[in-house]
C-alpha positions in Angstrom: -0.2 0.3 -0.1 0.8 3.4 -0.4 -0.4 5.7 2.6 0.0 9.5 3.0 -0.8 11.0 6.0 -4.2 13.6 4.9 -5.6 15.3 7.9 -4.6 16.2 11.3 -7.0 17.7 13.8 -6.1 18.7 17.1 -8.6 20.0 19.6 -8.1 23.2 21.7 -9.1 24.7 24.7 -9.8 28.5 23.0 -8.9 28.2 19.2 -8.9 31.4 19.3 -6.0 31.8 21.2 -4.7 28.6 19.4 -5.3 30.2 15.9 -3.3 33.3 16.8 -0.5 31.3 18.1 -0.2 29.2 15.3 -0.5 31.8 12.8 2.6 33.3 14.4 4.6 30.9 12.9 3.2 32.0 9.1 0.4 29.6 9.1 -3.5 31.4 7.6 -6.6 29.9 9.0 -10.0 29.4 7.1 -12.7 29.3 9.6 -14.9 26.7 8.5 -18.3 24.6 9.8 -19.8 21.3 8.5 -23.3 20.8 8.7 -24.7 20.9 12.5 -20.8 20.0 13.2 -18.7 22.9 15.2 -16.9 25.8 14.1 -13.3 25.6 13.6 -10.3 26.0 11.4 -8.3 24.9 8.9 -5.6 25.0 6.6 -4.0 22.9 3.4 -0.1 21.8 3.3 0.4 19.9 0.2 -3.1 18.1 0.0 -2.9 17.5 4.2 -5.5 19.3 5.8 -4.7 20.9 9.4 -7.7 21.5 11.4 -8.4 23.3 15.0 -11.5 22.2 16.4 -12.9 23.3 19.8 -12.1 21.0 23.1 -15.6 19.5 24.5 -16.1 20.2 28.3 -15.2 17.8 30.2 -12.5 16.5 27.2 -8.7 16.1 28.3 -6.4 17.4 26.0 -4.5 15.2 24.0 -0.6 14.9 24.4 0.1 15.0 20.5 3.9 16.7 19.5 3.7 18.5 16.1 6.5 19.8 14.0 6.7 22.1 11.3 9.2 23.2 8.7 8.6 27.0 8.6 9.6 29.9 5.8 10.2 33.0 7.1 11.7 35.9 6.1 13.4 36.9 9.1 15.8 34.2 11.5 13.5 31.5 12.9 15.1 32.3 16.9 14.2 35.9 16.3 10.9 35.3 14.5 9.8 33.7 18.3 11.2 36.3 20.2 9.7 39.3 18.7 6.1 37.0 18.8 7.1 36.1 22.6 7.2 32.5 22.1 8.6 31.2 25.0 11.6 28.5 23.2 11.4 25.6 25.7 14.3 23.5 24.4 16.1 23.4 21.4 18.1 20.6 19.5 20.1 19.7 16.2 19.0 16.9 13.7 20.8 16.5 10.6 22.0 19.1 10.2 18.9 21.4 11.4 18.4 23.4 14.3 15.3 22.7 15.6 13.3 24.9 18.5 10.5 23.0 21.1 7.7 25.4 21.9 4.3 25.1 23.5 1.3 25.8 22.3 -1.9 26.9 24.0 -2.8 23.6 25.4 0.7 22.4 26.4 1.3 21.0 23.4 5.0 20.6 22.5 5.5 21.9 18.5 9.1 21.6 17.0 10.0 24.0 14.5 12.3 24.5 12.1 13.7 26.6 9.3 12.7 25.2 6.1 15.4 25.5 2.8 14.9 24.8 -0.8 15.7 20.3 -0.7 18.9 20.8 -2.6 20.5 23.7 -0.9 22.5 21.4 1.5 23.6 19.8 -2.3 24.6 23.1 -3.5 26.8 24.1 -0.3 28.6 20.9 -0.4 29.4 21.2 -4.0 30.5 24.8 -3.8 32.5 23.8 -0.6 34.2 21.4 -2.9 34.9 23.7 -5.3 36.5 26.6 -3.5 39.0 23.5 -2.2 39.7 22.6 -5.5 40.6 25.9 -5.9 42.1 26.6 -2.9 44.5 23.5 -3.6 45.5 24.9 -7.5 46.6 28.0 -5.8 49.0 26.2 -3.5 50.7 24.0 -6.4 51.2 27.3 -8.0 52.9 29.0 -5.3 56.1 27.5 -6.6 56.4 31.0 -9.0 57.2 33.0 -5.7 60.6 31.3 -5.9 63.4 31.2 -7.9 65.7 28.9 -6.3 66.7 25.8 -8.1 64.4 22.5 -6.6 65.2 21.7 -3.1 67.4 24.6 -2.9 68.1 27.1 0.0 66.4 30.4 -0.2 66.9 34.0 0.8 67.6 34.1 4.4 64.6 36.0 5.2 62.5 33.7 3.9 63.5 31.2 6.0 63.1 33.3 9.0 59.8 33.7 7.9 58.3 30.2 7.7 60.4 29.3 10.7 57.9 31.5 12.8 55.1 31.0 10.6 55.9 27.3 11.8 56.3 28.5 14.9 52.7 30.2 14.9 50.9 27.2 13.6 52.1 25.0 16.6 52.0 26.6 19.5 49.7 29.7 18.9 47.4 29.4 16.0 44.6 26.5 18.3 44.8 29.4 21.1 43.7 31.9 18.4 41.3 30.0 17.4 39.8 29.3 20.5 40.1 32.8 21.2 38.4 33.8 18.3 35.3 31.7 18.1 34.9 31.9 21.5 34.7 35.9 21.7 31.8 35.1 19.4 30.0 34.0 22.9 29.3 37.2 23.9 29.0 38.8 20.5 24.4 39.6 20.4 24.6 39.2 16.7 25.8 35.9 16.2 23.7 32.8 16.6 22.4 32.1 20.2 22.7 28.2 19.7 25.3 27.2 17.7 25.1 23.8 15.2 27.9 21.8 14.5 29.8 22.0 11.8 29.5 19.9 8.7 30.7 19.7 5.0 27.3 20.6 3.8 26.7 24.1 6.0 27.0 27.5 4.7 30.8 28.8 4.9 29.4 32.7 5.0 27.3 32.3 7.7 28.9 35.0 10.1 26.3 33.9 12.4 27.8 30.5 13.5 31.2 31.3 14.1 31.5 27.6 13.3 30.5 27.0 9.6 33.1 29.5 8.2 35.8 28.6 10.8 35.6 24.8 10.0 35.6 26.2 6.2 38.5 28.0 6.5 40.6 25.3 8.1 40.0 23.0 5.1 40.6 25.8 2.7 44.6 26.2 4.4 44.4 22.4 4.9 43.8 22.4 0.7 46.0 25.3 0.3 49.2 23.2 2.3 48.1 20.0 -0.2 48.6 21.8 -3.3 51.9 23.4 -1.8 53.4 19.5 -0.5 52.4 18.3 -4.8 55.1 21.3 -6.3 57.2 20.9 -3.4 59.5 19.8 -5.6 59.6 22.9 -7.8 59.2 25.6 -5.4 62.2 24.0 -3.0 61.9 22.8 1.0 60.1 26.6 1.0 57.7 25.5 -0.3 57.8 22.2 1.4 57.9 24.3 4.9 54.9 25.8 4.0 52.6 23.0 3.2 53.7 21.3 6.3 52.8 24.4 8.4 49.4 25.0 6.9 48.5 21.3 6.9 49.2 21.5 10.5 47.3 24.5 11.1 44.3 23.8 9.6 44.0 20.2 11.5 45.3 22.3 15.0 42.4 24.9 14.1 39.7 21.8 13.7 40.9 20.5 17.1 40.3 23.8 18.9 36.8 23.9 17.4 36.4 20.9 19.7 38.2 22.5 22.5 35.0 26.0 21.4 32.2 23.6 22.0 33.7 21.5 25.0 33.9 24.8 26.9 30.9 26.5 26.3 28.1 23.8 25.7 25.3 26.3 26.4 25.8 28.0 23.3 25.8 24.4 21.6 21.9 23.2 20.3 21.0 20.9 23.3 20.3 16.8 22.6 18.0 16.4 25.5 14.7 15.6 23.1 16.2 13.2 20.6 17.0 9.8 21.2 19.7 8.0 19.5 17.7 7.1 16.4 17.2 11.1 15.8 13.8 11.3 17.3 12.1 14.1 19.5 10.9 11.3 22.7 6.8 11.2 23.0 5.6 13.3 25.9 
């Protein structure tokens, strides 16, 4: 059988209050009345009807749990704050940040920002293209050196690369932790951060993990390209490639330190079971 859910009805103590709550999420209801039945509100989503019915006197409120992917012009968290809807908890699932709120009847409602289905794939491909370009740029960096293959270069260059390696080994993780950690008090960053992935938007400045994660891989891609042509650029090219790869790896390790240092900024996982589903209540 090919089954598809096409109707969802919830009973509300006060359907006017519930209507106002759900309309703040972008849902537009139509008032309906069928025969001698009670007046209620209904809306259709992709062949599924969602209805608000009045709760009969003495009838208990159900404990069902709802979930909506909402398409808002503003940030979802900012929209909820503006509507004075309290966020009970939040968690990350399948690369999406999900906020849990309560409707006027006490039901848990999960909300996530809807995106085009292929958006993650597009960012993955886009990131891959940029990393390939970074590797090519790194491989061409040997053109900056006129020394013979594997021979020494200018003394100042030698000192510069020694210093760069020292920074990579000792100070680079500290700088990453300091810069990203500082964003925890930045009022313009996301209130809750998600763990970075290879499909997240590398230019989303409100989540410093995404851009930093991408920059570390960008640096490592340049380093890998430099190693490929080290035979042409000499041992300075070799040191540069090794140093950039080490710096990128240490930067990724520093991001893990930030996530452990500021767990309150990370999406909560309390409402998710091992299969990634929110437990019923």
